[in-house]
Biopython code that builds the backbone (N, CA, C, O; Angstrom):
import numpy as np
from Bio.PDB.StructureBuilder import StructureBuilder

atoms = [
    (1, "MET", "N", (0.849, -1.169, 0.000)),
    (1, "MET", "CA", (0.000, 0.000, 0.000)),
    (1, "MET", "C", (0.899, 1.237, 0.000)),
    (1, "MET", "O", (1.865, 1.293, 0.761)),
    (2, "ALA", "N", (0.597, 2.223, -0.835)),
    (2, "ALA", "CA", (1.388, 3.453, -0.926)),
    (2, "ALA", "C", (1.083, 4.347, 0.268)),
    (2, "ALA", "O", (-0.054, 4.427, 0.733)),
    (3, "THR", "N", (2.111, 5.009, 0.745)),
    (3, "THR", "CA", (1.916, 5.964, 1.831)),
    (3, "THR", "C", (1.956, 7.372, 1.265)),
    (3, "THR", "O", (2.671, 7.653, 0.304)),
    (4, "THR", "N", (1.191, 8.232, 1.865)),
    (4, "THR", "CA", (1.153, 9.625, 1.445)),
    (4, "THR", "C", (2.146, 10.405, 2.284)),
    (4, "THR", "O", (2.162, 10.288, 3.509)),
    (5, "ALA", "N", (2.970, 11.197, 1.625)),
    (5, "ALA", "CA", (3.938, 12.026, 2.348)),
    (5, "ALA", "C", (3.190, 13.072, 3.169)),
    (5, "ALA", "O", (2.204, 13.653, 2.715)),
    (6, "GLN", "N", (3.671, 13.294, 4.365)),
    (6, "GLN", "CA", (3.030, 14.298, 5.202)),
    (6, "GLN", "C", (3.503, 15.692, 4.789)),
    (6, "GLN", "O", (4.649, 15.865, 4.375)),
    (7, "PRO", "N", (2.619, 16.682, 4.904)),
    (7, "PRO", "CA", (3.012, 18.034, 4.499)),
    (7, "PRO", "C", (4.076, 18.601, 5.441)),
    (7, "PRO", "O", (4.073, 18.344, 6.645)),
    (8, "ILE", "N", (4.972, 19.368, 4.859)),
    (8, "ILE", "CA", (5.997, 20.079, 5.618)),
    (8, "ILE", "C", (5.963, 21.521, 5.142)),
    (8, "ILE", "O", (6.054, 21.786, 3.943)),
    (9, "ILE", "N", (5.833, 22.453, 6.079)),
    (9, "ILE", "CA", (5.847, 23.876, 5.741)),
    (9, "ILE", "C", (6.999, 24.529, 6.498)),
    (9, "ILE", "O", (7.200, 24.297, 7.690)),
    (10, "GLU", "N", (7.742, 25.347, 5.771)),
    (10, "GLU", "CA", (8.843, 26.097, 6.364)),
    (10, "GLU", "C", (8.632, 27.571, 6.059)),
    (10, "GLU", "O", (8.319, 27.946, 4.929)),
    (11, "LEU", "N", (8.806, 28.396, 7.073)),
    (11, "LEU", "CA", (8.646, 29.839, 6.935)),
    (11, "LEU", "C", (9.911, 30.538, 7.406)),
    (11, "LEU", "O", (10.577, 30.080, 8.333)),
    (12, "LEU", "N", (10.229, 31.631, 6.772)),
    (12, "LEU", "CA", (11.263, 32.543, 7.249)),
    (12, "LEU", "C", (10.644, 33.923, 7.212)),
    (12, "LEU", "O", (10.202, 34.386, 6.160)),
    (13, "ILE", "N", (10.611, 34.577, 8.352)),
    (13, "ILE", "CA", (10.076, 35.930, 8.437)),
    (13, "ILE", "C", (11.221, 36.802, 8.923)),
    (13, "ILE", "O", (11.723, 36.629, 10.034)),
    (14, "GLY", "N", (11.625, 37.739, 8.079)),
    (14, "GLY", "CA", (12.796, 38.542, 8.413)),
    (14, "GLY", "C", (12.615, 40.005, 8.066)),
    (14, "GLY", "O", (11.734, 40.381, 7.292)),
    (15, "ARG", "N", (13.475, 40.821, 8.659)),
    (15, "ARG", "CA", (13.467, 42.254, 8.406)),
    (15, "ARG", "C", (13.896, 42.530, 6.971)),
    (15, "ARG", "O", (14.772, 41.859, 6.425)),
    (16, "ASP", "N", (13.269, 43.516, 6.387)),
    (16, "ASP", "CA", (13.652, 44.018, 5.072)),
    (16, "ASP", "C", (13.564, 45.534, 5.173)),
    (16, "ASP", "O", (12.517, 46.125, 4.907)),
    (17, "GLN", "N", (14.654, 46.144, 5.552)),
    (17, "GLN", "CA", (14.737, 47.571, 5.864)),
    (17, "GLN", "C", (13.771, 47.892, 6.993)),
    (17, "GLN", "O", (13.942, 47.390, 8.104)),
    (18, "ASP", "N", (12.751, 48.723, 6.736)),
    (18, "ASP", "CA", (11.815, 49.110, 7.802)),
    (18, "ASP", "C", (10.596, 48.202, 7.879)),
    (18, "ASP", "O", (9.683, 48.459, 8.664)),
    (19, "SER", "N", (10.570, 47.142, 7.072)),
    (19, "SER", "CA", (9.422, 46.239, 7.018)),
    (19, "SER", "C", (9.859, 44.811, 7.315)),
    (19, "SER", "O", (11.010, 44.553, 7.669)),
    (20, "TRP", "N", (8.920, 43.898, 7.162)),
    (20, "TRP", "CA", (9.178, 42.469, 7.319)),
    (20, "TRP", "C", (8.782, 41.764, 6.037)),
    (20, "TRP", "O", (7.862, 42.195, 5.341)),
    (21, "ARG", "N", (9.477, 40.680, 5.725)),
    (21, "ARG", "CA", (9.207, 39.886, 4.524)),
    (21, "ARG", "C", (9.041, 38.431, 4.948)),
    (21, "ARG", "O", (9.743, 37.948, 5.837)),
    (22, "LEU", "N", (8.106, 37.739, 4.303)),
    (22, "LEU", "CA", (7.829, 36.330, 4.575)),
    (22, "LEU", "C", (8.248, 35.500, 3.380)),
    (22, "LEU", "O", (7.907, 35.822, 2.241)),
    (23, "TYR", "N", (8.984, 34.435, 3.636)),
    (23, "TYR", "CA", (9.353, 33.456, 2.627)),
    (23, "TYR", "C", (8.744, 32.118, 3.046)),
    (23, "TYR", "O", (8.762, 31.765, 4.225)),
    (24, "THR", "N", (8.206, 31.379, 2.080)),
    (24, "THR", "CA", (7.675, 30.048, 2.382)),
    (24, "THR", "C", (8.442, 29.013, 1.577)),
    (24, "THR", "O", (9.008, 29.308, 0.524)),
    (25, "HIS", "N", (8.446, 27.802, 2.095)),
    (25, "HIS", "CA", (9.055, 26.678, 1.382)),
    (25, "HIS", "C", (8.236, 25.436, 1.718)),
    (25, "HIS", "O", (7.772, 25.279, 2.847)),
    (26, "GLY", "N", (8.066, 24.577, 0.758)),
    (26, "GLY", "CA", (7.322, 23.341, 0.994)),
    (26, "GLY", "C", (5.838, 23.534, 0.746)),
    (26, "GLY", "O", (5.422, 24.359, -0.067)),
    (27, "TRP", "N", (5.062, 22.756, 1.461)),
    (27, "TRP", "CA", (3.610, 22.757, 1.311)),
    (27, "TRP", "C", (3.026, 24.062, 1.848)),
    (27, "TRP", "O", (3.423, 24.538, 2.912)),
    (28, "VAL", "N", (2.093, 24.627, 1.113)),
    (28, "VAL", "CA", (1.346, 25.813, 1.550)),
    (28, "VAL", "C", (-0.116, 25.545, 1.238)),
    (28, "VAL", "O", (-0.431, 25.102, 0.133)),
    (29, "PRO", "N", (-1.029, 25.802, 2.188)),
    (29, "PRO", "CA", (-2.448, 25.572, 1.916)),
    (29, "PRO", "C", (-2.902, 26.347, 0.676)),
    (29, "PRO", "O", (-2.468, 27.478, 0.458)),
    (30, "PRO", "N", (-3.766, 25.748, -0.126)),
    (30, "PRO", "CA", (-4.224, 26.415, -1.355)),
    (30, "PRO", "C", (-4.828, 27.798, -1.100)),
    (30, "PRO", "O", (-4.638, 28.709, -1.906)),
    (31, "TYR", "N", (-5.550, 27.963, 0.004)),
    (31, "TYR", "CA", (-6.189, 29.248, 0.295)),
    (31, "TYR", "C", (-5.183, 30.307, 0.725)),
    (31, "TYR", "O", (-5.533, 31.485, 0.796)),
    (32, "VAL", "N", (-3.945, 29.920, 1.013)),
    (32, "VAL", "CA", (-2.895, 30.876, 1.371)),
    (32, "VAL", "C", (-2.076, 31.264, 0.135)),
    (32, "VAL", "O", (-1.552, 32.375, 0.066)),
    (33, "LYS", "N", (-1.966, 30.368, -0.825)),
    (33, "LYS", "CA", (-1.138, 30.622, -2.016)),
    (33, "LYS", "C", (-1.529, 31.912, -2.726)),
    (33, "LYS", "O", (-0.668, 32.600, -3.274)),
    (34, "GLY", "N", (-2.815, 32.247, -2.723)),
    (34, "GLY", "CA", (-3.274, 33.474, -3.372)),
    (34, "GLY", "C", (-2.792, 34.737, -2.683)),
    (34, "GLY", "O", (-2.893, 35.827, -3.246)),
    (35, "LYS", "N", (-2.272, 34.608, -1.478)),
    (35, "LYS", "CA", (-1.765, 35.765, -0.738)),
    (35, "LYS", "C", (-0.248, 35.911, -0.894)),
    (35, "LYS", "O", (0.357, 36.816, -0.319)),
    (36, "LEU", "N", (0.359, 35.013, -1.674)),
    (36, "LEU", "CA", (1.803, 35.014, -1.895)),
    (36, "LEU", "C", (2.096, 35.339, -3.351)),
    (36, "LEU", "O", (1.231, 35.187, -4.213)),
    (37, "ASP", "N", (3.321, 35.790, -3.624)),
    (37, "ASP", "CA", (3.701, 36.009, -5.015)),
    (37, "ASP", "C", (4.112, 34.678, -5.650)),
    (37, "ASP", "O", (3.998, 33.627, -5.019)),
    (38, "LEU", "N", (4.579, 34.722, -6.871)),
    (38, "LEU", "CA", (4.936, 33.497, -7.594)),
    (38, "LEU", "C", (6.096, 32.739, -6.963)),
    (38, "LEU", "O", (6.292, 31.556, -7.240)),
    (39, "HIS", "N", (6.868, 33.420, -6.111)),
    (39, "HIS", "CA", (8.014, 32.797, -5.453)),
    (39, "HIS", "C", (7.687, 32.317, -4.038)),
    (39, "HIS", "O", (8.569, 31.849, -3.319)),
    (40, "GLY", "N", (6.422, 32.434, -3.644)),
    (40, "GLY", "CA", (6.018, 32.021, -2.302)),
    (40, "GLY", "C", (6.391, 33.025, -1.227)),
    (40, "GLY", "O", (6.607, 32.659, -0.072)),
    (41, "GLU", "N", (6.466, 34.299, -1.611)),
    (41, "GLU", "CA", (6.846, 35.353, -0.678)),
    (41, "GLU", "C", (5.701, 36.347, -0.500)),
    (41, "GLU", "O", (4.810, 36.459, -1.343)),
    (42, "ALA", "N", (5.753, 37.063, 0.621)),
    (42, "ALA", "CA", (4.806, 38.151, 0.863)),
    (42, "ALA", "C", (5.590, 39.321, 1.451)),
    (42, "ALA", "O", (6.426, 39.148, 2.338)),
    (43, "PHE", "N", (5.302, 40.515, 0.937)),
    (43, "PHE", "CA", (5.970, 41.730, 1.400)),
    (43, "PHE", "C", (5.058, 42.910, 1.125)),
    (43, "PHE", "O", (4.479, 42.992, 0.042)),
    (44, "PRO", "N", (4.915, 43.810, 2.052)),
    (44, "PRO", "CA", (5.392, 43.743, 3.428)),
    (44, "PRO", "C", (4.407, 42.970, 4.296)),
    (44, "PRO", "O", (3.226, 42.861, 3.966)),
    (45, "VAL", "N", (4.896, 42.446, 5.388)),
    (45, "VAL", "CA", (4.051, 41.798, 6.392)),
    (45, "VAL", "C", (4.382, 42.414, 7.746)),
    (45, "VAL", "O", (5.394, 43.098, 7.899)),
    (46, "ASP", "N", (3.526, 42.166, 8.712)),
    (46, "ASP", "CA", (3.752, 42.673, 10.060)),
    (46, "ASP", "C", (4.843, 41.875, 10.758)),
    (46, "ASP", "O", (5.165, 40.755, 10.360)),
    (47, "GLU", "N", (5.402, 42.464, 11.797)),
    (47, "GLU", "CA", (6.315, 41.716, 12.646)),
    (47, "GLU", "C", (5.533, 40.558, 13.258)),
    (47, "GLU", "O", (4.424, 40.760, 13.752)),
    (48, "PRO", "N", (6.089, 39.353, 13.236)),
    (48, "PRO", "CA", (5.326, 38.214, 13.761)),
    (48, "PRO", "C", (5.160, 38.287, 15.277)),
    (48, "PRO", "O", (6.086, 38.657, 15.999)),
    (49, "ASP", "N", (3.979, 37.933, 15.742)),
    (49, "ASP", "CA", (3.696, 37.826, 17.175)),
    (49, "ASP", "C", (4.055, 36.399, 17.588)),
    (49, "ASP", "O", (3.222, 35.496, 17.511)),
    (50, "LEU", "N", (5.288, 36.204, 18.021)),
    (50, "LEU", "CA", (5.769, 34.854, 18.323)),
    (50, "LEU", "C", (5.066, 34.243, 19.523)),
    (50, "LEU", "O", (4.867, 33.029, 19.565)),
    (51, "GLN", "N", (4.684, 35.063, 20.505)),
    (51, "GLN", "CA", (3.945, 34.520, 21.646)),
    (51, "GLN", "C", (2.544, 34.102, 21.211)),
    (51, "GLN", "O", (2.028, 33.084, 21.673)),
    (52, "GLY", "N", (1.931, 34.877, 20.331)),
    (52, "GLY", "CA", (0.626, 34.498, 19.795)),
    (52, "GLY", "C", (0.706, 33.205, 19.002)),
    (52, "GLY", "O", (-0.186, 32.362, 19.097)),
    (53, "LEU", "N", (1.772, 33.040, 18.216)),
    (53, "LEU", "CA", (1.982, 31.789, 17.485)),
    (53, "LEU", "C", (2.145, 30.633, 18.459)),
    (53, "LEU", "O", (1.539, 29.577, 18.280)),
    (54, "GLU", "N", (2.957, 30.827, 19.483)),
    (54, "GLU", "CA", (3.185, 29.776, 20.479)),
    (54, "GLU", "C", (1.863, 29.355, 21.131)),
    (54, "GLU", "O", (1.583, 28.165, 21.274)),
    (55, "ASN", "N", (1.058, 30.342, 21.521)),
    (55, "ASN", "CA", (-0.227, 30.044, 22.159)),
    (55, "ASN", "C", (-1.162, 29.298, 21.208)),
    (55, "ASN", "O", (-1.818, 28.335, 21.604)),
    (56, "PHE", "N", (-1.221, 29.748, 19.948)),
    (56, "PHE", "CA", (-2.094, 29.131, 18.950)),
    (56, "PHE", "C", (-1.713, 27.669, 18.742)),
    (56, "PHE", "O", (-2.572, 26.787, 18.774)),
    (57, "MET", "N", (-0.432, 27.418, 18.531)),
    (57, "MET", "CA", (0.031, 26.056, 18.267)),
    (57, "MET", "C", (-0.140, 25.171, 19.508)),
    (57, "MET", "O", (-0.507, 24.003, 19.383)),
    (58, "PHE", "N", (0.119, 25.712, 20.692)),
    (58, "PHE", "CA", (-0.019, 24.947, 21.929)),
    (58, "PHE", "C", (-1.481, 24.552, 22.163)),
    (58, "PHE", "O", (-1.771, 23.408, 22.513)),
    (59, "GLN", "N", (-2.398, 25.507, 21.968)),
    (59, "GLN", "CA", (-3.818, 25.224, 22.191)),
    (59, "GLN", "C", (-4.331, 24.128, 21.279)),
    (59, "GLN", "O", (-5.259, 23.402, 21.635)),
    (60, "LEU", "N", (-3.733, 24.003, 20.104)),
    (60, "LEU", "CA", (-4.180, 22.987, 19.149)),
    (60, "LEU", "C", (-3.265, 21.763, 19.146)),
    (60, "LEU", "O", (-3.332, 20.925, 18.247)),
    (61, "ASP", "N", (-2.412, 21.674, 20.162)),
    (61, "ASP", "CA", (-1.502, 20.537, 20.322)),
    (61, "ASP", "C", (-0.762, 20.234, 19.022)),
    (61, "ASP", "O", (-0.770, 19.111, 18.518)),
    (62, "ALA", "N", (-0.116, 21.288, 18.497)),
    (62, "ALA", "CA", (0.579, 21.190, 17.219)),
    (62, "ALA", "C", (2.047, 21.564, 17.406)),
    (62, "ALA", "O", (2.398, 22.740, 17.307)),
    (63, "PRO", "N", (2.900, 20.593, 17.671)),
    (63, "PRO", "CA", (4.321, 20.895, 17.861)),
    (63, "PRO", "C", (4.967, 21.406, 16.576)),
    (63, "PRO", "O", (4.606, 20.996, 15.473)),
    (64, "TYR", "N", (5.914, 22.295, 16.743)),
    (64, "TYR", "CA", (6.636, 22.884, 15.621)),
    (64, "TYR", "C", (8.007, 23.311, 16.127)),
    (64, "TYR", "O", (8.263, 23.306, 17.331)),
    (65, "THR", "N", (8.879, 23.679, 15.210)),
    (65, "THR", "CA", (10.180, 24.198, 15.634)),
    (65, "THR", "C", (10.263, 25.663, 15.232)),
    (65, "THR", "O", (9.727, 26.086, 14.208)),
    (66, "LYS", "N", (10.951, 26.415, 16.071)),
    (66, "LYS", "CA", (11.129, 27.843, 15.847)),
    (66, "LYS", "C", (12.557, 28.188, 16.224)),
    (66, "LYS", "O", (13.062, 27.741, 17.254)),
    (67, "ARG", "N", (13.201, 28.980, 15.392)),
    (67, "ARG", "CA", (14.550, 29.436, 15.693)),
    (67, "ARG", "C", (14.642, 30.899, 15.336)),
    (67, "ARG", "O", (14.345, 31.296, 14.210)),
    (68, "VAL", "N", (15.058, 31.706, 16.306)),
    (68, "VAL", "CA", (15.272, 33.125, 16.062)),
    (68, "VAL", "C", (16.754, 33.306, 15.752)),
    (68, "VAL", "O", (17.614, 32.870, 16.517)),
    (69, "THR", "N", (17.043, 33.948, 14.635)),
    (69, "THR", "CA", (18.423, 34.136, 14.214)),
    (69, "THR", "C", (19.036, 35.349, 14.911)),
    (69, "THR", "O", (18.336, 36.130, 15.557)),
    (70, "GLU", "N", (20.337, 35.491, 14.770)),
    (70, "GLU", "CA", (21.032, 36.633, 15.367)),
    (70, "GLU", "C", (20.523, 37.953, 14.802)),
    (70, "GLU", "O", (20.548, 38.970, 15.495)),
    (71, "SER", "N", (20.066, 37.949, 13.564)),
    (71, "SER", "CA", (19.583, 39.182, 12.935)),
    (71, "SER", "C", (18.144, 39.520, 13.332)),
    (71, "SER", "O", (17.638, 40.583, 12.975)),
    (72, "GLY", "N", (17.480, 38.619, 14.071)),
    (72, "GLY", "CA", (16.102, 38.848, 14.497)),
    (72, "GLY", "C", (15.066, 38.185, 13.616)),
    (72, "GLY", "O", (13.870, 38.266, 13.898)),
    (73, "SER", "N", (15.506, 37.530, 12.552)),
    (73, "SER", "CA", (14.576, 36.768, 11.711)),
    (73, "SER", "C", (14.128, 35.528, 12.468)),
    (73, "SER", "O", (14.788, 35.101, 13.415)),
    (74, "VAL", "N", (13.017, 34.956, 12.054)),
    (74, "VAL", "CA", (12.529, 33.736, 12.695)),
    (74, "VAL", "C", (12.288, 32.674, 11.628)),
    (74, "VAL", "O", (11.668, 32.932, 10.596)),
    (75, "GLU", "N", (12.795, 31.475, 11.903)),
    (75, "GLU", "CA", (12.580, 30.316, 11.043)),
    (75, "GLU", "C", (11.594, 29.395, 11.752)),
    (75, "GLU", "O", (11.765, 29.089, 12.932)),
    (76, "ILE", "N", (10.569, 28.956, 11.039)),
    (76, "ILE", "CA", (9.509, 28.123, 11.615)),
    (76, "ILE", "C", (9.301, 26.925, 10.701)),
    (76, "ILE", "O", (9.255, 27.062, 9.479)),
    (77, "GLU", "N", (9.176, 25.744, 11.308)),
    (77, "GLU", "CA", (8.900, 24.536, 10.531)),
    (77, "GLU", "C", (7.868, 23.699, 11.257)),
    (77, "GLU", "O", (7.907, 23.560, 12.480)),
    (78, "ALA", "N", (6.939, 23.142, 10.485)),
    (78, "ALA", "CA", (5.941, 22.234, 11.044)),
    (78, "ALA", "C", (5.697, 21.109, 10.059)),
    (78, "ALA", "O", (5.802, 21.295, 8.846)),
    (79, "ARG", "N", (5.366, 19.926, 10.596)),
    (79, "ARG", "CA", (5.158, 18.731, 9.782)),
    (79, "ARG", "C", (3.817, 18.085, 10.113)),
    (79, "ARG", "O", (3.308, 18.180, 11.230)),
    (80, "GLY", "N", (3.265, 17.425, 9.097)),
    (80, "GLY", "CA", (2.028, 16.681, 9.302)),
    (80, "GLY", "C", (0.868, 17.566, 9.700)),
    (80, "GLY", "O", (0.660, 18.630, 9.117)),
    (81, "ARG", "N", (0.113, 17.128, 10.690)),
    (81, "ARG", "CA", (-1.039, 17.892, 11.160)),
    (81, "ARG", "C", (-0.624, 19.274, 11.632)),
    (81, "ARG", "O", (-1.371, 20.239, 11.468)),
    (82, "SER", "N", (0.573, 19.377, 12.223)),
    (82, "SER", "CA", (1.070, 20.679, 12.682)),
    (82, "SER", "C", (1.266, 21.646, 11.522)),
    (82, "SER", "O", (1.094, 22.853, 11.695)),
    (83, "ALA", "N", (1.626, 21.136, 10.332)),
    (83, "ALA", "CA", (1.771, 21.998, 9.156)),
    (83, "ALA", "C", (0.419, 22.582, 8.764)),
    (83, "ALA", "O", (0.332, 23.737, 8.347)),
    (84, "ILE", "N", (-0.618, 21.791, 8.899)),
    (84, "ILE", "CA", (-1.967, 22.272, 8.577)),
    (84, "ILE", "C", (-2.377, 23.361, 9.564)),
    (84, "ILE", "O", (-2.956, 24.374, 9.171)),
    (85, "VAL", "N", (-2.079, 23.155, 10.834)),
    (85, "VAL", "CA", (-2.388, 24.162, 11.854)),
    (85, "VAL", "C", (-1.575, 25.429, 11.602)),
    (85, "VAL", "O", (-2.109, 26.534, 11.698)),
    (86, "LEU", "N", (-0.289, 25.283, 11.281)),
    (86, "LEU", "CA", (0.533, 26.455, 10.979)),
    (86, "LEU", "C", (0.002, 27.179, 9.745)),
    (86, "LEU", "O", (0.074, 28.406, 9.672)),
    (87, "GLY", "N", (-0.526, 26.443, 8.787)),
    (87, "GLY", "CA", (-1.152, 27.063, 7.624)),
    (87, "GLY", "C", (-2.325, 27.944, 8.010)),
    (87, "GLY", "O", (-2.528, 29.005, 7.419)),
    (88, "GLU", "N", (-3.105, 27.507, 9.006)),
    (88, "GLU", "CA", (-4.224, 28.324, 9.504)),
    (88, "GLU", "C", (-3.699, 29.617, 10.133)),
    (88, "GLU", "O", (-4.241, 30.695, 9.890)),
    (89, "TRP", "N", (-2.639, 29.503, 10.944)),
    (89, "TRP", "CA", (-2.032, 30.691, 11.559)),
    (89, "TRP", "C", (-1.513, 31.623, 10.465)),
    (89, "TRP", "O", (-1.712, 32.836, 10.530)),
    (90, "LEU", "N", (-0.847, 31.053, 9.460)),
    (90, "LEU", "CA", (-0.288, 31.833, 8.374)),
    (90, "LEU", "C", (-1.387, 32.597, 7.625)),
    (90, "LEU", "O", (-1.198, 33.760, 7.269)),
    (91, "ASP", "N", (-2.508, 31.961, 7.391)),
    (91, "ASP", "CA", (-3.631, 32.622, 6.730)),
    (91, "ASP", "C", (-4.073, 33.846, 7.521)),
    (91, "ASP", "O", (-4.275, 34.915, 6.944)),
    (92, "GLY", "N", (-4.224, 33.702, 8.826)),
    (92, "GLY", "CA", (-4.600, 34.837, 9.667)),
    (92, "GLY", "C", (-3.528, 35.908, 9.701)),
    (92, "GLY", "O", (-3.830, 37.101, 9.671)),
    (93, "PHE", "N", (-2.280, 35.482, 9.763)),
    (93, "PHE", "CA", (-1.150, 36.422, 9.784)),
    (93, "PHE", "C", (-1.133, 37.263, 8.511)),
    (93, "PHE", "O", (-0.965, 38.481, 8.575)),
    (94, "LEU", "N", (-1.305, 36.627, 7.365)),
    (94, "LEU", "CA", (-1.295, 37.367, 6.104)),
    (94, "LEU", "C", (-2.549, 38.210, 5.928)),
    (94, "LEU", "O", (-2.492, 39.267, 5.299)),
    (95, "SER", "N", (-3.670, 37.773, 6.463)),
    (95, "SER", "CA", (-4.908, 38.530, 6.364)),
    (95, "SER", "C", (-4.844, 39.825, 7.161)),
    (95, "SER", "O", (-5.488, 40.814, 6.810)),
    (96, "SER", "N", (-4.057, 39.811, 8.245)),
    (96, "SER", "CA", (-3.966, 40.992, 9.097)),
    (96, "SER", "C", (-2.810, 41.910, 8.697)),
    (96, "SER", "O", (-2.646, 42.974, 9.293)),
    (97, "ALA", "N", (-2.011, 41.527, 7.710)),
    (97, "ALA", "CA", (-0.840, 42.324, 7.306)),
    (97, "ALA", "C", (-1.257, 43.730, 6.917)),
    (97, "ALA", "O", (-2.154, 43.932, 6.098)),
    (98, "GLY", "N", (-0.587, 44.690, 7.522)),
    (98, "GLY", "CA", (-0.829, 46.096, 7.207)),
    (98, "GLY", "C", (-2.057, 46.689, 7.868)),
    (98, "GLY", "O", (-2.403, 47.837, 7.588)),
    (99, "LYS", "N", (-2.725, 45.947, 8.734)),
    (99, "LYS", "CA", (-3.937, 46.471, 9.391)),
    (99, "LYS", "C", (-3.594, 47.023, 10.757)),
    (99, "LYS", "O", (-4.475, 47.508, 11.466)),
]
sb = StructureBuilder()
sb.init_structure("model")
sb.init_model(0)
sb.init_chain("A")
sb.init_seg("    ")
for serial, (resi, resn, name, xyz) in enumerate(atoms, 1):
    if name == "N":
        sb.init_residue(resn, " ", resi, " ")
    sb.init_atom(name, np.array(xyz, "f"), 0.0, 1.0, " ", f" {name:<3s}", serial, name[0])
structure = sb.get_structure()
């Protein structure tokens, strides 16, 4: 029996002069793709609320990895069901950009 690969989503949210830029890699929910350019990027976006992300993922029991770089950028990765949950957070994050 064939197995289906689990989705993996990777995000990088980093400073771009006075704004923030989002880069995606891997699986992205179809309803989020329309909010990204052809390269899977969005600019400008708001500074990410990392505590809000932590709370959202924790409440939905969705483990993920997060690494803040020396420059202040944040790398986020989620797999399987957690990738789907992170996709929901990403949709809300992009919907609120610039508001």
